C-alpha positions as a Markdown table, in Angstrom:
| # | Residue | x | y | z |
|---|---|---|---|---|
| 1 | Unk | -21.0 | 57.2 | -22.4 |
| 2 | Unk | -23.7 | 59.6 | -21.5 |
| 3 | Unk | -25.6 | 58.9 | -18.2 |
| 4 | Unk | -29.3 | 58.1 | -18.6 |
| 5 | Unk | -30.1 | 59.5 | -15.2 |
| 6 | Unk | -32.8 | 62.3 | -15.2 |
| 7 | Unk | -31.9 | 65.5 | -13.5 |
| 8 | Unk | -34.0 | 68.5 | -12.3 |
| 9 | Unk | -32.8 | 70.3 | -15.4 |
| 10 | Unk | -34.2 | 67.7 | -17.7 |
| 11 | Unk | -37.6 | 67.7 | -15.9 |
| 12 | Unk | -37.7 | 71.6 | -16.2 |
| 13 | Unk | -36.9 | 71.6 | -19.9 |
| 14 | Unk | -39.5 | 68.9 | -20.6 |
| 15 | Unk | -42.3 | 70.9 | -18.7 |
| 16 | Unk | -41.2 | 74.3 | -19.7 |
| 17 | Unk | -40.6 | 75.6 | -16.2 |
| 18 | Unk | -37.6 | 76.7 | -14.1 |
| 19 | Unk | -35.4 | 74.2 | -12.3 |
| 20 | Unk | -36.0 | 76.0 | -9.1 |
| 21 | Unk | -39.8 | 75.5 | -9.5 |
| 22 | Unk | -39.2 | 71.8 | -10.2 |
| 23 | Unk | -37.0 | 71.5 | -7.2 |
| 24 | Unk | -39.6 | 73.2 | -4.8 |
| 25 | Unk | -42.4 | 71.2 | -6.4 |
| 26 | Unk | -40.6 | 68.0 | -5.5 |
| 27 | Unk | -40.0 | 69.2 | -1.9 |
| 28 | Unk | -43.9 | 70.0 | -1.7 |
| 29 | Unk | -43.0 | 73.7 | -1.1 |
| 30 | Unk | -46.1 | 75.8 | -0.1 |
| 31 | Unk | -45.3 | 78.6 | -2.7 |
| 32 | Unk | -45.9 | 76.1 | -5.5 |
| 33 | Unk | -49.5 | 75.6 | -6.7 |
| 34 | Unk | -51.1 | 72.2 | -6.1 |
| 35 | Unk | -51.5 | 71.7 | -9.9 |
| 36 | Unk | -47.8 | 72.3 | -10.7 |
| 37 | Unk | -46.8 | 70.0 | -7.8 |
| 38 | Unk | -49.0 | 67.3 | -9.2 |
| 39 | Unk | -47.6 | 67.7 | -12.8 |
| 40 | Unk | -43.9 | 67.7 | -11.7 |
| 41 | Unk | -44.3 | 64.8 | -9.2 |
| 42 | Unk | -46.2 | 62.7 | -11.8 |
| 43 | Unk | -43.6 | 63.4 | -14.4 |
| 44 | Unk | -40.8 | 62.7 | -12.2 |
| 45 | Unk | -42.3 | 59.4 | -11.3 |
| 46 | Unk | -42.9 | 58.6 | -14.9 |
| 47 | Unk | -39.2 | 59.1 | -15.9 |
| 48 | Unk | -37.9 | 57.4 | -12.7 |
| 49 | Unk | -36.2 | 60.6 | -11.3 |
| 50 | Unk | -33.9 | 60.0 | -8.5 |
| 51 | Unk | -32.3 | 62.9 | -6.4 |
| 52 | Unk | -28.6 | 63.3 | -6.7 |
| 53 | Unk | -27.4 | 62.0 | -3.3 |
| 54 | Unk | -24.0 | 63.4 | -3.7 |
| 55 | Unk | -25.4 | 67.0 | -4.5 |
| 56 | Unk | -27.8 | 66.8 | -1.7 |
| 57 | Unk | -25.1 | 65.7 | 0.7 |
| 58 | Unk | -22.8 | 68.6 | -0.2 |
| 59 | Unk | -25.7 | 71.1 | 0.3 |
| 60 | Unk | -26.8 | 69.6 | 3.7 |
| 61 | Unk | -23.2 | 68.8 | 4.8 |
| 62 | Unk | -24.3 | 65.3 | 5.5 |
| 63 | Unk | -24.7 | 62.3 | 3.4 |
| 64 | Unk | -26.7 | 60.0 | 5.8 |
| 65 | Unk | -24.3 | 57.3 | 4.7 |
| 66 | Unk | -22.0 | 55.2 | 6.9 |
| 67 | Unk | -18.9 | 53.3 | 5.7 |
| 68 | Unk | -17.9 | 49.9 | 6.9 |
| 69 | Unk | -14.6 | 48.1 | 6.2 |
| 70 | Unk | -14.2 | 44.5 | 7.3 |
| 71 | Unk | -11.8 | 41.7 | 6.5 |
| 72 | Unk | -14.2 | 39.2 | 5.2 |
| 73 | Unk | -17.9 | 39.6 | 4.3 |
| 74 | Unk | -18.4 | 35.9 | 3.9 |
| 75 | Unk | -17.5 | 35.2 | 7.4 |
| 76 | Unk | -20.5 | 34.5 | 9.6 |
| 77 | Unk | -19.4 | 36.6 | 12.5 |
| 78 | Unk | -18.8 | 39.7 | 10.1 |
| 79 | Unk | -22.1 | 39.1 | 8.4 |
| 80 | Unk | -23.7 | 39.2 | 11.9 |
| 81 | Unk | -22.0 | 42.4 | 12.6 |
| 82 | Unk | -23.2 | 43.8 | 9.2 |
| 83 | Unk | -26.8 | 42.8 | 10.1 |
| 84 | Unk | -26.6 | 44.6 | 13.5 |
| 85 | Unk | -25.1 | 47.8 | 11.9 |
| 86 | Unk | -27.7 | 47.9 | 9.1 |
| 87 | Unk | -30.6 | 47.3 | 11.5 |
| 88 | Unk | -29.6 | 50.5 | 13.5 |
| 89 | Unk | -28.6 | 52.5 | 10.5 |
| 90 | Unk | -31.8 | 51.8 | 8.5 |
| 91 | Unk | -34.0 | 52.7 | 11.5 |
| 92 | Unk | -32.2 | 56.1 | 11.7 |
| 93 | Unk | -32.4 | 56.8 | 8.0 |
| 94 | Unk | -28.8 | 56.0 | 7.1 |
| 95 | Unk | -27.4 | 53.9 | 4.2 |
| 96 | Unk | -24.4 | 51.7 | 4.6 |
| 97 | Unk | -21.5 | 51.3 | 2.2 |
| 98 | Unk | -19.7 | 48.0 | 2.7 |
| 99 | Unk | -16.0 | 47.4 | 1.8 |
| 100 | Unk | -13.9 | 44.2 | 2.2 |
| 101 | Unk | -10.2 | 44.4 | 2.8 |
| 102 | Unk | -9.7 | 40.7 | 2.3 |
| 103 | Unk | -7.0 | 40.9 | 4.9 |
| 104 | Unk | -4.9 | 43.2 | 2.7 |
| 105 | Unk | -3.4 | 46.4 | 4.0 |
| 106 | Unk | -3.4 | 48.2 | 0.7 |
| 107 | Unk | -7.0 | 47.3 | 0.0 |
| 108 | Unk | -7.9 | 48.6 | 3.4 |
| 109 | Unk | -6.1 | 51.9 | 2.7 |
| 110 | Unk | -7.9 | 52.2 | -0.7 |
| 111 | Unk | -11.3 | 51.3 | 0.9 |
| 112 | Unk | -10.7 | 54.2 | 3.5 |
| 113 | Unk | -10.0 | 56.7 | 0.7 |
| 114 | Unk | -13.1 | 55.5 | -1.2 |
| 115 | Unk | -15.4 | 56.0 | 1.8 |
| 116 | Unk | -13.9 | 59.4 | 2.4 |
| 117 | Unk | -14.4 | 60.3 | -1.3 |
| 118 | Unk | -18.0 | 59.4 | -1.0 |
| 119 | Unk | -18.5 | 61.8 | 1.9 |
| 120 | Unk | -19.6 | 59.2 | 4.4 |
| 121 | Unk | -20.6 | 60.7 | 7.7 |
| 122 | Unk | -18.7 | 58.1 | 9.7 |
| 123 | Unk | -16.7 | 54.9 | 9.5 |
| 124 | Unk | -16.8 | 51.4 | 11.3 |
| 125 | Unk | -13.6 | 49.5 | 10.7 |
| 126 | Unk | -12.4 | 46.0 | 11.6 |
| 127 | Unk | -8.6 | 46.0 | 10.7 |
| 128 | Unk | -6.8 | 43.6 | 8.5 |
| 129 | Unk | -4.5 | 41.1 | 10.1 |
| 130 | Unk | -1.8 | 42.5 | 7.9 |
| 131 | Unk | -2.1 | 46.1 | 9.1 |
| 132 | Unk | 0.9 | 47.4 | 10.9 |
| 133 | Unk | 0.8 | 51.1 | 9.8 |
| 134 | Unk | -2.3 | 52.9 | 11.2 |
| 135 | Unk | -1.7 | 56.3 | 9.5 |
| 136 | Unk | -4.8 | 55.9 | 7.4 |
| 137 | Unk | -6.9 | 55.7 | 10.5 |
| 138 | Unk | -5.4 | 58.9 | 12.0 |
| 139 | Unk | -6.1 | 60.6 | 8.7 |
| 140 | Unk | -9.8 | 59.7 | 8.9 |
| 141 | Unk | -10.0 | 61.1 | 12.4 |
| 142 | Unk | -7.9 | 64.2 | 11.5 |
| 143 | Unk | -10.3 | 65.0 | 8.7 |
| 144 | Unk | -13.2 | 65.2 | 11.2 |
| 145 | Unk | -15.0 | 61.9 | 10.4 |
| 146 | Unk | -16.0 | 59.8 | 13.4 |
| 147 | Unk | -14.5 | 56.4 | 13.4 |
| 148 | Unk | -15.4 | 53.2 | 15.5 |
| 149 | Unk | -13.2 | 50.2 | 15.6 |
| 150 | Unk | -15.1 | 46.8 | 15.7 |
| 151 | Unk | -13.7 | 43.5 | 17.0 |
| 152 | Unk | -10.1 | 44.0 | 15.5 |
| 153 | Unk | -9.1 | 47.4 | 16.9 |
| 154 | Unk | -6.0 | 49.7 | 16.9 |
| 155 | Unk | -4.2 | 50.4 | 20.1 |
| 156 | Unk | -2.5 | 53.1 | 18.4 |
| 157 | Unk | -5.5 | 55.3 | 17.6 |
| 158 | Unk | -7.6 | 57.0 | 20.2 |
| 159 | Unk | -11.3 | 56.6 | 19.2 |
| 160 | Unk | -14.3 | 54.5 | 20.1 |
| 161 | Unk | -13.9 | 50.8 | 20.2 |
| 162 | Unk | -16.3 | 47.8 | 20.4 |
| 163 | Unk | -14.6 | 44.5 | 21.2 |
| 164 | Unk | -15.4 | 41.0 | 22.1 |
| 165 | Unk | -14.6 | 39.8 | 25.7 |
| 166 | Unk | -11.6 | 38.2 | 24.1 |
| 167 | Unk | -9.6 | 37.5 | 27.2 |
| 168 | Unk | -12.6 | 36.3 | 29.2 |
| 169 | Unk | -13.5 | 34.0 | 26.2 |
| 170 | Unk | -10.0 | 32.4 | 26.0 |
| 171 | Unk | -9.9 | 32.1 | 29.7 |
| 172 | Unk | -13.3 | 30.3 | 29.7 |
| 173 | Unk | -12.3 | 28.0 | 26.8 |
| 174 | Unk | -9.0 | 27.0 | 28.2 |
| 175 | Unk | -10.3 | 26.6 | 31.9 |
| 176 | Unk | -13.0 | 24.2 | 30.4 |
| 177 | Unk | -10.3 | 22.1 | 28.9 |
| 178 | Unk | -8.4 | 22.1 | 32.3 |
| 179 | Unk | -11.7 | 21.3 | 34.1 |
| 180 | Unk | -12.1 | 18.1 | 31.9 |
| 181 | Unk | -8.6 | 17.0 | 33.0 |
| 182 | Unk | -6.4 | 18.3 | 30.1 |
| 183 | Unk | -3.0 | 19.7 | 31.1 |
| 184 | Unk | -0.9 | 19.8 | 27.8 |
| 185 | Unk | -3.0 | 22.3 | 25.8 |
| 186 | Unk | -1.9 | 23.6 | 22.4 |
| 187 | Unk | -3.0 | 27.1 | 21.5 |
| 188 | Unk | -3.4 | 27.9 | 17.9 |
| 189 | Unk | -3.0 | 31.6 | 17.8 |
| 190 | Unk | -3.4 | 34.8 | 15.8 |
| 191 | Unk | -0.6 | 37.1 | 15.2 |
| 192 | Unk | 0.2 | 39.0 | 18.5 |
| 193 | Unk | 0.1 | 42.4 | 16.9 |
| 194 | Unk | -3.6 | 41.9 | 16.6 |
| 195 | Unk | -5.6 | 43.0 | 19.7 |
| 196 | Unk | -7.7 | 39.8 | 19.6 |
| 197 | Unk | -4.6 | 37.6 | 19.1 |
| 198 | Unk | -2.9 | 39.2 | 22.1 |
| 199 | Unk | -6.0 | 39.1 | 24.4 |
| 200 | Unk | -7.0 | 35.5 | 23.5 |
| 201 | Unk | -3.4 | 34.3 | 24.2 |
| 202 | Unk | -3.4 | 36.1 | 27.6 |
| 203 | Unk | -6.6 | 34.4 | 28.5 |
| 204 | Unk | -5.3 | 31.1 | 27.6 |
| 205 | Unk | -2.0 | 31.8 | 29.6 |
| 206 | Unk | -4.1 | 33.0 | 32.7 |
| 207 | Unk | -6.2 | 29.9 | 32.6 |
| 208 | Unk | -3.0 | 27.8 | 32.7 |
| 209 | Unk | -1.7 | 29.9 | 35.6 |
| 210 | Unk | -4.8 | 29.6 | 37.6 |
| 211 | Unk | -4.5 | 25.8 | 37.3 |
| 212 | Unk | -0.8 | 25.8 | 38.3 |
| 213 | Unk | 0.3 | 24.7 | 34.7 |
| 214 | Unk | 3.6 | 26.1 | 33.5 |
| 215 | Unk | 3.2 | 27.4 | 29.9 |
| 216 | Unk | 5.2 | 25.8 | 27.3 |
| 217 | Unk | 6.3 | 28.2 | 24.5 |
| 218 | Unk | 6.2 | 25.1 | 22.1 |
| 219 | Unk | 2.7 | 24.8 | 22.6 |
| 220 | Unk | 1.9 | 28.2 | 21.3 |
| 221 | Unk | 1.7 | 28.1 | 17.4 |
| 222 | Unk | 0.7 | 30.9 | 15.1 |
| 223 | Unk | -2.0 | 29.2 | 13.0 |
| 224 | Unk | -5.3 | 31.0 | 12.5 |
| 225 | Unk | -6.7 | 29.7 | 9.1 |
| 226 | Unk | -7.5 | 26.5 | 7.4 |
| 227 | Unk | -4.7 | 27.3 | 5.0 |
| 228 | Unk | -2.3 | 27.7 | 7.9 |
| 229 | Unk | -3.4 | 24.4 | 9.3 |
| 230 | Unk | -2.7 | 22.7 | 6.0 |
| 231 | Unk | 0.8 | 24.4 | 5.8 |
| 232 | Unk | 1.7 | 23.3 | 9.3 |
| 233 | Unk | 0.1 | 19.9 | 9.3 |
| 234 | Unk | 3.3 | 18.1 | 10.0 |
| 235 | Unk | 4.1 | 20.3 | 13.0 |
| 236 | Unk | 0.6 | 19.9 | 14.4 |
| 237 | Unk | 0.9 | 16.2 | 14.1 |
| 238 | Unk | 4.3 | 16.2 | 15.8 |
| 239 | Unk | 2.9 | 18.2 | 18.7 |
| 240 | Unk | -0.2 | 16.0 | 18.8 |
| 241 | Unk | 1.9 | 13.2 | 20.2 |
| 242 | Unk | 2.4 | 15.2 | 23.5 |
| 243 | Unk | -0.8 | 17.1 | 24.0 |
| 244 | Unk | -4.4 | 16.3 | 25.2 |
| 245 | Unk | -6.2 | 19.5 | 24.4 |
| 246 | Unk | -6.3 | 22.3 | 21.9 |
| 247 | Unk | -7.7 | 25.9 | 22.1 |
| 248 | Unk | -8.0 | 27.5 | 18.7 |
| 249 | Unk | -8.3 | 31.2 | 18.2 |
| 250 | Unk | -11.3 | 30.6 | 15.7 |
| 251 | Unk | -13.7 | 27.8 | 14.8 |
| 252 | Unk | -12.3 | 27.3 | 11.1 |
| 253 | Unk | -8.9 | 26.6 | 12.6 |
| 254 | Unk | -10.3 | 24.3 | 15.2 |
| 255 | Unk | -12.3 | 22.3 | 12.7 |
| 256 | Unk | -9.5 | 22.0 | 10.1 |
| 257 | Unk | -7.3 | 20.8 | 12.9 |
| 258 | Unk | -9.8 | 18.2 | 14.1 |
| 259 | Unk | -10.0 | 16.9 | 10.5 |
| 260 | Unk | -6.1 | 16.5 | 10.5 |
| 261 | Unk | -6.2 | 14.7 | 13.8 |
| 262 | Unk | -9.0 | 12.4 | 12.7 |
| 263 | Unk | -7.4 | 11.5 | 9.4 |
| 264 | Unk | -4.3 | 10.4 | 11.5 |
| 265 | Unk | -6.4 | 8.2 | 13.8 |
| 266 | Unk | -6.6 | 10.6 | 16.8 |
| 267 | Unk | -9.9 | 10.3 | 18.8 |
| 268 | Unk | -11.6 | 13.4 | 19.7 |
| 269 | Unk | -12.3 | 14.2 | 22.5 |
| 270 | Unk | -11.0 | 11.0 | 24.2 |
| 271 | Unk | -7.4 | 11.7 | 23.2 |
| 272 | Unk | -7.5 | 15.3 | 22.3 |
| 273 | Unk | -10.2 | 17.7 | 23.2 |
| 274 | Unk | -10.7 | 20.8 | 21.0 |
| 275 | Unk | -12.3 | 24.1 | 21.8 |
| 276 | Unk | -12.8 | 26.9 | 19.2 |
| 277 | Unk | -14.0 | 30.7 | 19.3 |
| 278 | Unk | -16.8 | 32.2 | 17.4 |
| 279 | Unk | -19.7 | 29.8 | 17.3 |
| 280 | Unk | -19.9 | 29.8 | 13.6 |
| 281 | Unk | -22.9 | 27.8 | 12.2 |
| 282 | Unk | -20.3 | 25.3 | 10.9 |
| 283 | Unk | -19.4 | 24.4 | 14.5 |
| 284 | Unk | -22.8 | 22.7 | 15.0 |
| 285 | Unk | -22.4 | 20.4 | 12.0 |
| 286 | Unk | -18.7 | 19.6 | 12.2 |
| 287 | Unk | -17.8 | 16.0 | 13.4 |
| 288 | Unk | -17.5 | 15.9 | 16.2 |
| 289 | Unk | -19.6 | 19.1 | 16.9 |
| 290 | Unk | -17.3 | 21.8 | 18.2 |
| 291 | Unk | -17.3 | 23.2 | 21.7 |
| 292 | Unk | -16.6 | 27.0 | 21.3 |
| 293 | Unk | -17.0 | 30.4 | 22.6 |
| 294 | Unk | -20.1 | 32.1 | 21.4 |
| 295 | Unk | -19.6 | 35.8 | 20.0 |
| 296 | Unk | -22.5 | 38.1 | 19.7 |
| 297 | Unk | -21.8 | 39.7 | 16.3 |
| 298 | Unk | -25.1 | 41.3 | 15.8 |
| 299 | Unk | -25.0 | 43.0 | 19.2 |
| 300 | Unk | -21.5 | 44.3 | 18.5 |
| 301 | Unk | -22.7 | 45.8 | 15.2 |
| 302 | Unk | -25.9 | 47.5 | 17.0 |
| 303 | Unk | -23.5 | 48.9 | 19.7 |
| 304 | Unk | -20.9 | 50.2 | 17.3 |
| 305 | Unk | -23.6 | 51.7 | 15.1 |
| 306 | Unk | -25.4 | 53.5 | 18.1 |
| 307 | Unk | -22.0 | 54.9 | 19.2 |
| 308 | Unk | -21.1 | 56.2 | 15.7 |
| 309 | Unk | -24.6 | 57.8 | 15.1 |
| 310 | Unk | -24.5 | 59.5 | 18.5 |
| 311 | Unk | -21.4 | 61.2 | 17.5 |
| 312 | Unk | -22.5 | 62.2 | 14.0 |
| 313 | Unk | -25.8 | 63.6 | 15.2 |
| 314 | Unk | -24.2 | 65.5 | 18.2 |
| 315 | Unk | -21.1 | 67.1 | 16.6 |
| 316 | Unk | -20.8 | 69.9 | 19.0 |
| 317 | Unk | -21.3 | 67.8 | 22.2 |
| 318 | Unk | -18.2 | 66.4 | 24.0 |
| 319 | Unk | -18.4 | 62.6 | 24.3 |
| 320 | Unk | -15.4 | 60.9 | 25.8 |
| 321 | Unk | -14.1 | 57.9 | 23.8 |
| 322 | Unk | -15.1 | 54.5 | 25.1 |
| 323 | Unk | -14.4 | 50.9 | 24.7 |
| 324 | Unk | -17.5 | 48.7 | 24.8 |
| 325 | Unk | -17.0 | 45.0 | 25.6 |
| 326 | Unk | -19.5 | 42.5 | 24.3 |
| 327 | Unk | -19.8 | 39.4 | 26.7 |
| 328 | Unk | -19.3 | 35.8 | 25.6 |
| 329 | Unk | -20.3 | 32.4 | 26.7 |
| 330 | Unk | -19.3 | 28.8 | 26.4 |
| 331 | Unk | -21.2 | 26.6 | 24.0 |
| 332 | Unk | -20.5 | 23.0 | 25.0 |
| 333 | Unk | -20.7 | 20.2 | 22.3 |
| 334 | Unk | -19.0 | 17.0 | 21.6 |
| 335 | Unk | -15.5 | 18.0 | 20.9 |
| 336 | Unk | -14.5 | 18.8 | 24.6 |
């Protein structure tokens, strides 16, 4: 099917002038008469002419486009990250192409190639939980495209990273549970190969150590989605008989677990106190409302975009790679 997009050549044929004259008239070039400029610009507006962004990017060696790959667009934290990135990008005259990996390694690789083929000036990536091979990230950097990792980062690739204070947040959450008298605390964890999973588990373990509580490997359960809570419901209920607190790696897991506990007549927080991580809006309307760690997604997005644009706009300047840590805080509610 033939494209209906109007080109400079189409305008030139319609007006009986050369394509170069049309191009210069659209750019308000001083060599073109005011009358010709007016004729060309009015006709271009009439036929809804849009410049060919790809052709312009090839000519200027810059597309003024950033690429973003995240696991889940619908997740409140990542939508906040997008808002922060877009605010900075828009202010600097950049567009944003957003891709979703849906926690799938192959989709992440395909999305990386898609962004590369669209000549983005830089990429921002939060890796899929199923990503173990990081070759595609190295390929991006080797091709000369700046890359900034957000939240879920690769420890195998040297580049800029912007992360949540995951260790400190988990330490804060677990210490709060200890502070209200809880000693047998179940940790519902992410896979350890993920940086956030490792850091949040270490924060949990450090809080136990600070309180003189010996960690029990039986009380660390890999379970970080609502689906996993459903699949592991019997195991969670078995463990519930001997615990008095739960620190979940994210709010959705915490809330799904509270639902299972309440359906089986456990009182929250009287018998089992629960703390999540993320401060998703659902935390404030869950029953009971969820005590959680507040992440600053928009601030993370702004910081990452600032770092990426600084690299893009200063290609010949040496800038050492950095890891920026976004602070967290405890949001106390009714669950703990």
